[in-house]
Structures are given as structure tokens and as C-alpha cells.
N, C-alpha and C positions, 0 to 999 in steps of 0.2 A: 339375456339381459334381465336385470332385476327390475321389478316393477317399483316405481318411485311414487309414493303417496305423499300428498301434502299434509302437514300437521300444523296445528296452531301452537304447539308446545315449542317455546323458544329454545329449549335445550335440545330437542330433536333436530330443529333447524341448524343449531350450532354444531352438534356432533354427528348428525346424519343417521343415527341408528335408534330405533325405539327399544331394542333389546339391550342396549348398553346399560350396565348396572348404575353408572354414574348418572345417566339420564333419568332412570327410575327414581333414584334416591333424591335428586334435586327436584324432580317433578312433585314428589310426595311432600317434600319439605316446603316447596314454594306455593303449593295449592292454597293453603289458608291465607297466605299473605297476598296472593294475587286477587283473591275474592275480596279482601278488604280494600285493596287498591282500586278494583273495578267499582265497588260500591262508592268510594270516595270520589272517583272520577265522575260517576253518574250524577252524584249530588252537585258536584262543582259545575258540571256542564249544564244541568238544569237551572241552577242559580244564575249562572253567567248568561244563559239565554234569556231568562226572565229579566235580568237587569238591562241587558241590551235592548230588549223590546221596550222597557220602560224609558230608556234613554231616547229611543226613536219617537215614542209618544211625546215625551217632553220637548224634543226638538220640533215636532209638529206644532205643539201648542205655542212654542216660542216664535215660530215663524208664521203664525196665523195672520199676522198683520200684513204679510206680503201676498195674501190671496189674490187680490185684485190688481197687483202690480206686474210689470213685465219680468220681474225676477222670480216670480212664483214657480215657473218650470225648473229653475235652477235648484231651488230648495227641494222640490219634489223629486228631481233626479238624484240629488245628494242622498235623500232618504231611501230611495229605491236601491241605489248602489250599496248603501250601508246595510240595508236589510238583506240583500243578497250575500254580502260578505259574512254577515252573522250566520245566516242559514248554512252556507257552504262550510264555514269554519266548524260549526257545531257538528255538521254531518261528517266531516273528515275526522274530527275527534272521536265521534261515536264509532266510526268504522275502525279507527286505530285501537280503541279499547274493546272492540267487539261487543258493543252494547246494543240492546234493542232500541230501535229508533223511537218507540213509544214509551220507553221506560221513564222518561222525564215528564211525560204529560200526566196531568192530574185527572182523575175521573170526574166527569161533570155531574 
């Protein structure tokens, strides 16, 4: 039996052989383009995450009036769920694009 190794190259996944000349040609032509797409995706994800966090902060400020009311837990739960959705969505997108999870973070 032939040993099957997993590859991140979409052309290898599609055509099944790394030695295929078509795969080599398309991989070489596609490499610079994929790098640009990855960079754009990383910037887009970082910006989206930042905006989502700002929206959650804004939501917290707008619902501050409800702190001492019975509906305060409702707003807190809403923010908690929204925060989890943002984190999970960003994590899935980073895994899809094979980006480093710390690529979007700025050095302190």
C-alpha cells in the first residue's frame, strides 16, 4: 500500500499526487497569490476582531443603566454569547486560512 501523507496544497488534495507536473506548475504560480490572500485575510480578521470588541464595549456602555435592575443578567448573557461567537468565528477563520493565532495581536 502506498503511504498517504496529508498536504496543505489544494492542488495536491484535488489531484492526489505531488509529482504531477500540473500540480507543480499550479503550486508555483499560485504561491505569490496565496501569500497576498493570506496577508489580506489576516488584516481583515484583525480589524474585524477589533471592531467586534469595540461594539461589545459600546454595548456595555449603552446598557450600563440596567446594572441595578432585574434585566442586567440578560444584557450580560447577551454580551457573553456575542463575545464567544466573535472568538469562535475568528478562531475558525484563522484555522481556515492557516494563520498564526497571535498574528493579529499587537506587541504591547
